[in-house]
N, C-alpha and C positions, 0 to 999 in steps of 0.2 A: 579132812576138810569138813568144814561146816558150814551150814547155812540156815536162815531161818530164825538165827537167834532173838532177830526183833520180828516178832509175829507178822505186821504188815508188809513187809520187805518181800513179798511173793516171787519178785523175778528172781531171787537168789535161789529158793528153792526150786524154781522151775528149770532154770538154767543149769543146777546140779542133778537134777534127775535127767536131764536131757545128756548131759556129761556123762552121767554113769551109762547110758545105753551107747555112746560111742567108745567108753572103755570095752566094755563087753564085746561090742563089734569087733575091736581091733584084736581083743582077745581070741576070738573064734576067727580070726584069719578073715576078716570080711574086707573085700575089696573096695568099700565105699571109701571114697576122697577125705571124709570128713575124719574116719576112724584111723586112717594111716597114721597120722604123725603121733598118734597116743599109742600104738602098738606096743612101740618100745617100753613105755612106762609100766603096761601091766606085767611083762616079763622081768622088769628089774625090781618092781618093789612089791610089797604088802601093801596094800591101799584100804584104807578105812575112811567111810564116809558117812557123815551124820546130816540127810539132807533137810530134815527137819529136828532143829536143837530145840525149839520152843512148842512143844505139840498143844498143849492147851491152850497158850496164848494164840497160835494161827488158827485153833478150833473155833476159838470166839471171834478174832477176824474174819474168818471164812462165813461163820452165820450172820454177819454184819454185812456181807458183799451186798445184798440188794438193799443195806440203806446206808450206802457210802455216804460219806459226811462230804460237803463241798470242797472243791479244789483247793489244797494247799492248807485246810484246817487241820487243827489237832484234835484227838478224841477226847470226850469226856474224861477226865482224871480217876473218878470214882469207880468205874468200870461197873457198874451194877443193870446195865441196859439188858432186858431180855431179848432184844432183837441183836444181840451183837453189837461190833463195832470195827468196821472195815478197815479204820486207821489205829486200831489196838498194836502197841509196840512190845509192851512187858508180860510176863508170864501171869497167870491167873493165882498165884499162891496169896493167901490171906496174909495180912500184915499185923502182928500182933500189936492192940493199943490204936490201931486205927480204921476207919472205915473205909477207906482206899484200899484197892486189890493191886497186887502186882510188883515185882522186882524188874528193873531193869537188868537182865542177865549180863550183858556187857557192860556193866559196871559194878560186878558182885564178884569176880574171880580177883580179890585183893583188895588195896594195893599191900605190896610188901609192907610190913610194919616200919620200916626204916624210913621208906620214902613217904608214908602217911605223916609220920612224925616230922619229918622235914618240911613237908606242905604245910602242916599246922603251924610249925614254928614261924615259917614265911610269912603264912597268912596272919599271924597276930602280930609278928613285926610290922607288916604295910597297915594293918589297922590301926597300931597304935601311932605309927607316925602319921596317917590320914587324921586322926582324933586331933593330934598334937597341932596339926598345919590347919585346922577348920576356919574358917570365917564365916561372917553371918550369911553369906551365899547360900544358894540351893546347893546341897549333895547330890550325888548321883544316887538313883535308887537302887536296892538292891536285887541283884540277878536272881533267876531260878536256881542255878547251881551254884557250886564255889563254898557253900557256906561249911560251917565247923572245919576249917582247914582242907576241904576237899577241892579239888580243881573245879573250874567253871563248868565244865561238861557234867558234873556227878553232884546228885543232891541228896541230902537225909531226909528229905520230906517224902512220905510215902505218896502223897497226891501227885507228884512230878512225874512225868515220864522218864526223866533219868534218874529215879530213886536207886541206890546201890544196894539197898538192903539195910537190916540193923547190924549185920556182920558181915566180914568176908566170907563168901560160900555158904551162907544159910540159904540162897535159893536151890531148891531141889535140882535143878537143871545142871547148875553150876558144880554142886558137889559130884554128880553123875560124870561132868566133862571131866573134873581133875583125876577122878579115879579112872577114867577111860585112858588118859594120857599116860599115868602111871603106869598102866597095864602095859600100853602099846610100848613106852620105853624100856621097859622091864624085859620085852619080847616075850610075853606071853602069849602061849599058843590059842587059847582061848580067850575071846575078850567077854565072855558070858560071867555075868555076876558084878559088873562095873557099876551097876545101878543098886547095888544093896548095900546098905550102910555098914554091914559087918565087914565090908571087904577093904575098907578106909585105912585099918592099921596094918595090913599085911600086905596091901599092895604099896603103901608108902615105905614100909621096910624094904622092899624088894627092888625100890627106884635106885637105878645108877647112878654114878658120880656124875656131877655136871658136866653135859657135853660128852658123855661119855657113853650113853643108851642108844636106843633103836629109834627115837623119834628125830629124825633128821628135817622133817619139815612139818609146818601147820598152816593152815590158810583159812581164815575164817571170813564169810562173804557176806555181804551188806548191799545197801542200795538207798541212794543213787548219786552219790557224790562225785564218783568219777575219779576215785583216787586209789592208790596201793600205799598203804600206811605201813611203816615198819617201827621196831620199838626205838623209843618208849613213849606211851600216851600221857604218863604221868610226871615226866619231867622232859624239860628242855635239851638235856645232855643225850647224845647218842652214844652206844657203846663203844668202848675205846678199842684203839689200835687196830690191827687187821679185821676184828668183828665188824666195826664200823664201815670201813672200807669195803666189806665185801658186802654189807647191806647197802650201801649207797650204788656198787656196781648192779647188784640185782636189780634195784630201783627202776636204774636207767634201762636196763635190758628189758623189763617189764613194760614199760611206756614203749620201747619199739614195737615190741612184740604184740602188743593189744592194737596199737596203730596199723601193723602190717596185717591183721585179722579184720579191720574195720575198712568198709567201702569208703574209697577215696582217701585212705591211709592217714588218716587222722579220728582219732577217739578223742582226743582233749583231756587224757586223764593226767592227773598230776601223781607226782610220786616223792615219798620223804619220810623223815621222822613226825609220826603222830602227832605229837605236841604242836609242833609249828606247822606243820601241812593242813591240819584240819581245826583241832581246838586239844587243849588240856583235858583229860579224863583218866578216871582210875579203875580199877577193877575189869579192865580190858582182856579178853582172852587170849589174843597172841601176845600180849605182855607177859602174861602166865607160862605161857608155852616156853618163851626164851628164859625168864627168871627162874622157873623151876626147873627146867630140863636143858636149859642151854642148845635151845632149837635156834639155831641162827637164821635159817630159812622159814622165820616166822614171821607173819603178815595179816593185815586185814585188808580185803580186797573191797572196793565199794564198785559196784557196777556202775559203768557210764550208760546213764540213760537219758535218751532224748525224751523232753517233754510232749507229751503228744495227746490229742483226742479230749482233751475235758470242757467241761463249761469256762464261758469267760475270756477263752484265748489263752488260758494260763496252763490248761493240760491236768493231767494228775500223775505225778510221781510215782504212784503206787498202783496204778491200774497199766500195766504194760499191754502193749498189744503183740500178738502171736510174733509177726515178724520182728518186734523188739527182743523177744525171749530169743528165738534162734539167733539174732545177732550178739546179743549176750552171752549165749554160750559159745559162740565162734571166739568172743574175745577172751573167756574164762579160759576154753581148752588151751588157748595161746599162752596164757598168762601160767598156768599149770604146769604145763610143757617146759616152760623158761625157768622158772623157780624150782623145780625138779631137778633138771639138768645140773642148775648150780648146785644144788645139794648132793648129786654124785660126783663132781668132782674131787678127786682125791684129795687135792691140795686146797680144799675150801677150809678156811681158818675157823675157829672156835676160840671164844675168849671167855675167861670168866668175868665176873662183874667188876673185878679189880683190874682188868686189862691183859691178866696173863694168858698168853696164847696156848693152845694145846692141840695137838694134831687131831683131825679127823680122821676116822677110819671110813672105809668104803662102805656105805649103809646097805644094809640089808632088810630092814624094814623103813618103812615112811609114812608117815599118817598123813594125808591130804585134808 
């Protein structure tokens, strides 16, 4: 499981650390009620957790905590403030040829070349049709994303907060993420060296066939739209056949589980295909886990956060109160347990991108 891919989404990292504590207490035989439902996970799975996936971005956001922007505002795009910026989203990597800093890491893990080419062709066809039918009236202005054939929530402009990088995996953290998944999927005993550039070739060579490796689940956590998003984000279609049905079934169970962990019995989260549930985007980490490794139980969880405590009556989604962190951890624990149990089912179907079903073995390792 990963958190804080986007630097400003602090509740994800806080809930992840609290969940880790509960996992450890469950393993240690703690009698605490909160730990008990997680005990079986620590016995069944090898669990790998990255609570801060964007360390330099988070440090910059933390530095700016005393100078937080007004509720609902976006951070300065250039990223040169000596005071830091509480609402900073990207990493802090310099961008060649630009004065602006940072890559949106959750737009940098792809997209697969075929998908990018198809998106570009569709975009070009739509633009040609629009140009042909233009009259003298005003047309729509250009949005922030969607340029050069990219989905609307991905940009090729370095000063945008959704900048996806100059090329897939040119972000330092996304390269480490890719190698980490490769090592886990291959069943490597040690994960040391996942961050070393020289490991890429050796790790890639050891990756098992699609859907046949050790990586049975991947969950990336964000805030705060209140959603569970399944593949894909870069196209409207869902995986074919049994795989698509399994994803839809998991999504329904996740909604019920999170509702059950929420006071009053309703968190109000939505679940479904990322493209249609939230917005089209490319280079998303959970899409990469599915596309590259056949990890059926792969998804993005947007914490369900009540708005609270800010000025102007609107609150600030990025400044959760301690009680909200505890509530978010309860919901996350219920979600993780539900998705992990789906991954454990011996009859859980896996499917190639072409829709050909293959049997899944009982998982010995799980990346959470």
